[in-house]
N, C-alpha and C positions, 0 to 999 in steps of 0.2 A: 503493499499500500504506499509505504514511504517513498519507494523508488518511483512509483507511478505519479505521486503527487510532485515530486521534484521534477519530473518530466513535463507535467502540465505547466508548472511555474516557469521552467526553462523555455518551453514553447511560447508562453505568454510574453516573457521578457523579450524574446527574439521578435515577436509580433510587433511589440510596442517599439522596439528599436528601428525595425523596418519602416514602421509608419513615420517615426521622426526622420529617418534618412529619406523617405519619399517626400515628406514635406519640405525638408531643405533642399533637395534636388529640384523640386517644382519652383521653390523661391529663387534658386540660382538661375534657372532657365528663364524666368520672368525678368530677373535683374539683368542677365546677359542680353536679353531681347531689347530691353529699355536702353542699355548702354550702346547697343548696335545702332538703335534708332537715332539716339543722341548724336553719335559719331557721324552718322549719315547726314543729319540735319546741319551740324556744324560744318562739315565738309562742303555741303552745298551752299551755304551762307558764304563761306570764305571764297568759294569759286565765283560767288556773285559780287565779289569786292567788299564784303563786310570787314569791319575791324571788331576785334574782341575787346570789350570793356576790361580795364585793368582792376576795376572795383568788383565786377561781378561777372564771371565767366559765361554766364547765360544770357548776357546782354550784348547785342551786336548793333553797329551803327555804320551808316555810310556818309562819307565826306565828299563834298565837291572839290573843285580845283583850287579854291580858296581856303580850303580847310574847315568849312562850315558844315555843320551836320544837316543833312536833308532827309534822313530816314533812320528809324530806330526800331529794333525788334528784340522782344525778350521771350525766352522758352522756359517752360516748366514741364518736364516730362514730355508729353504730347500735346500740350496746350501752348499756344504762340499768341502774343499780342504785339501789334505794331502800330506805328503812326509816322507821318511824314509831312512835309510842307507842300505836298501837291505837285512835286516836280515829276516830269515824265520819266527821269532815270529811275526813280523809286517805284513808279507804277509798273515800269518794266520789271523790276526785280521781284515785286509781289506776283506778277503774272507769271514769271518763270517759276516761282515757288508753287503756285497754284497747278501749274501744268506737270509738275513732277511729284508733289507730295499730294495726297488726296485728303481733303479735309470733311469731317463728318458734319460740322456746322460752322457758319461763318456769321458773324453780327457785327454791327457798328452802331454808333450813337449810344445805344444802352444795352449793356450786357453784363453777365457774371464771369469773373475770371479768378480761378483759384479760391473760390468762396467770398469774393469781393464783388460788390456791385458797382459798377462804373456807368456813369451817364454824362454825355456831352450836351450841356443845356444850350438853349437858343440864345443865351447871353454870352455864349463862348466860355463859360465856366464849366470845369469838369468837376463833378460831384462823386465822391467815393464813400461807401459806407459798408458795413457788415451787419446790418440789422437783421436780415434773414438768417445769417449764420448765427447771430446771437440768439434769436428766437428758437433755434434748434438745440441749443445747448441745454443738457439736462443736469441736475445736481447729482452728486454721487449718492447713490442708494445707501441709506443707513437707518436702523431701527431706532426707535425712541430710547429703548433701554441701552443700546450701544452708544447713543449720543451722550448720554450721562457719564460714561467712562472716558472723560476727556484726557486724563493722562496715561491711558492704556496704549501700548504700542500697537502699530498697525500690523495687520496679518499680512502675508504675502499677496493674498487676493486683493485686499485693500490698497496695498501699495501699488499694484498693477492698475487699479481704478484710478487712483490719485495721479499716477505718472500720465495716464491717458488724458485725464481732465486737464492737468497743468499744461500739457502740450497743445491742447485746443485753446486754452485761455493765453498762452504765451503767442500763439498765432494771431489771436484777436488783438492783444495789446500792442504787438509790434507793428501790425498793419494799419489799425485805425483808432485803437483806444489806448493812448499813451497815459490816460488817467488810471488806468488798471495795472500798469506795468510794475510798480513798486510792490504793491500787494501780491501780485502773482509771483515775482521774483523772490519775495520773501518766503513764500510757501514752497517754491521750487528748490530752494537751498536746503530744506529740511526733510526731503522725501525719505531719505535712507533711515532717518531716526525720527520719522514722522509718528505722531500720535492721533488719536481720534479728534483732537482739537483742531488739528490741520484739516481734516475733512470737513469740519464745520466752517472753518475759515474760507475753504474753497467754495463751498455752497453759498457762503455770504457774498464772495466775489461774483459768482454767477448771478445772484439775485440783484446786485448792484448794476451788472452789466445790462440786465434785462430792464430794469427800471429807468435808467438813463440812457436815452437814444443818442447817438452821436453820428455826426456826418462831417467829412472833411470836404473843404472847398478849395480847389486850385484855380486861380484866376490869371488872366494875361497881365504880366508885369511890365509890358512895354519893351522899350529898347534894351537889348541885352547889354550894351555898352554902359548902361547906368545901374546895372544890377549890383547890389552889395550883399555880402554875407554878414549876418549878425548872429553871434552866438552867446548864449547864457549858460552858465554852468554852476553846479552846487554840489555839495558833498557832505556827508555827515560821518563822523568818525565812530566806528563801533555800535552803529545803530541797529544792525541786523540781530536776529534771535540768536544766531550761532557765534556772535561776537565780531563779525566781519563789518566792513564798512561798505557804504553805498554812495555812488555818485551818479550824475546825469547831465546830459547836455541837450539844450534846445537850439536847433540851428535854424535860422530863419533866412530866407532870400527875399530881400527888399528891393522893390522897383524904384525907379526914378522918381515916381509921383507918391512915394511912401506906401505902396500896396505892399502886403506881406503875404508870402506863400507859406502856409502853415495850416493847422488844423483848426476848424470852427466847430465847437461843441455846441449843439442845438438841444435844448431840453423840451 
């Protein structure tokens, strides 16, 4: 009986390991497929005269004979977004891309890109928000009795849920909600030693994000020769829960007539 039981256990373990191997293999195949696609897109764009941004290798731009940018394109996996000054040269580039790469859907003026809603208004202003993304955010599931155990360490399952939720909140904060960034960063730095209190804090941040709606407004700043960068910075020593320090920068692009390219929080 013991030998038969050991044989069953061995078979079960082998089966579990095989399933893990199969899952990893499928993931690698998907990853290789994505990388191959990304390399093909990059090669095509370079062939069409694009320059690669030194700040972000997924951003490409085209220059005219005077060194002025007349087209820009950004990629995220298999999603692309582009814009240009209406020059025929850039229209030709986009036409070549369309003829070689098949697009499942193409939109302009108003569309969603990587969970971000973009709209080009009649006033020439670009509006950006993640209100739909925020509405889909759900708090971490926790029972009333578990919520009372604030100092209790998180289980591995709870840590997994917290990591997932922190990732979603960081994406939101970095893209359109800088008002949430400190709170999310504070929680993110304590995941490995997290307690139930951190789950409650995450749910509180999600509640705050849902209650306060935010929209970013990007307007025409006029002549580029008159643009100026204005930077504000601040820091606090040892203000994080783990004893670390925190600092931040607010970078503004100011036009010749005093307009500011920044975010506009609308309640």
